N, C-alpha and C positions, 0 to 999 in steps of 0.2 A: 613588577610589583611597585617600585617606586613611581612609575608613571601613573598607575592607577591611584596610588595614594595622594599624588599631586593632583590629579584630576578630581579626586573626592574632596580635598581641601578646597580647591578652586570653586567647586559647586556649593559647599557649605558656607563659605565666606559671603558676606553681603557684596553685591555687585560693585565694582569700583575700589575694593580693598586693596588689591595688589597694585593699583595705580595710586593710591592714597588721594582718592577723588574728593575728600572732604576731610575736615579735622578729625572727626570720630573714626573715620576709615584709616586715616594715617596713624593713630593711636592704636587701633586694632592691629595693624600691620606691625607696627613697632613691637607691641605685646606679643604678637606671633613670633617674630624673629628672635627677639631677645629671650623670651621663655624657651623656645626651642633650643637655643644655644645653651642656655644654663641647665635646663632639664636634660638635655642630651648628655652634657658632661657629668651631670649628676648620676646618670645611669651607669657610667663607667668610672666614675672617680675611686670607688672603693677597690675595684679590680687594678686599677693603675697603682694606687697606693700600695696594695699588697704585693704585686708582682714587680714593679719597678723599684720602689722604695723599701720593701719588706717590712711594712708597718705591721705591728701586732695589734690586738684588739683594743688596747688602750689608745694607741696612737690613732687608730681608725676612728675611735669615738670622739677624740679632740677634733679630728678633721672634719667629721660629719656634723658634729655639733657647732663648731666654730662657724660655719657658713650659715647653718640654720639660724643660729642665735643672731648673727650679724644681719641676716635678711629680716629677722622678727624685729630686733631692736629698731633698725632704720624704717622698717614698715610702720612700726607704732609712731615714730616721729613724723613720718610723712602723712600718716592718717590724721594727725592732729594739726598738721600745717600743710594742707593740701596746695598743690600748685594749680590754682584756678585760672590764673592768668596765662595767656599763651606764652609769654617771655619766661615766666617762671617754670612752666611745664617743659619748654624746650632745654631750658639751661639745666633742669634737673634730670631729665631723660638723657641728655647729652652727657652730663656728668656720670650718671650711672653706667651708660654704655662704654664710656671710656674706662671706668673702673672695672667693667667686666673684661675689657680687652687687656688691661694691665694684669688683672688676676689670671687670665688665660695665658698671657706672656710669662708670668712668674711660674706657673704650672709647667709650661712647655720647657722653660729653661731649667727648671729643677730636674726634669728627666733627662737632660744632657749632662747633668753633673755626676760626678762620681758619688757613691754612697757616703753618707756622712751627716753631720748635724747641719751643714749649710743647705744641702739639697732637702732634707726633711723639713727645716724650717720655711725654705722657700715655698715648699709645696703647701705647707700649712697656711702660710701667709697668702699664697695665691688663691686658695680656694676661699679663704675667709674674705679677701678683697672681692671675689666674685659675689659673695653673699651680700656685701655692702652695695655693690652695683645693682644687683637685682632688686635689692630693697628700695633704691632710689627710683627705678623704673617702673616696677610692677604695679603698685597701688594706684599711682597717679595715672598710668596708662589704662588700668581697668576703670577708674573713674571717668576718664576722658572717653573712652570707647563706649561706656555703657549708660552714661547719663544722658537723657534726650536734651537736645539743644533747644534753644527758645524758637528758633526757626526750623520747621522739619527739614531732615535731610534724606529722607526715604529710607533710614535704617530701622525705624521703630515700627513700620507699617505692620 
């Protein structure tokens, strides 16, 4: 099944995307990987929170809202301050990806801790940091991937 899904994605993406053959293809690849990591974690974060950390509904609400609000706030800022220059784009997406890695690290570390306020706080902080990270990466990558360049690159045909 996974092989079929990978083959379908390979066919759906523009040619050269998985080789990052152009700046737009590289942005699309980054968007695909980072969004896949974040949204994949998002699909299981509530289950982990309730099963591992025994979150009740109120804590679960804070957890889910924290990351979403962080993504929204950072996304609003990046929307008004787009990283149009290549250097700014690379700096912002690298920072966002590193924040995602730190957030995922905090989530993993909190699952190894014994129950208590420290584990709960780390879990909440980790998922919120993930929201900040995806906020830095997502909108600029979308803009870079879908805005047609001055010189045609074969993606807009």
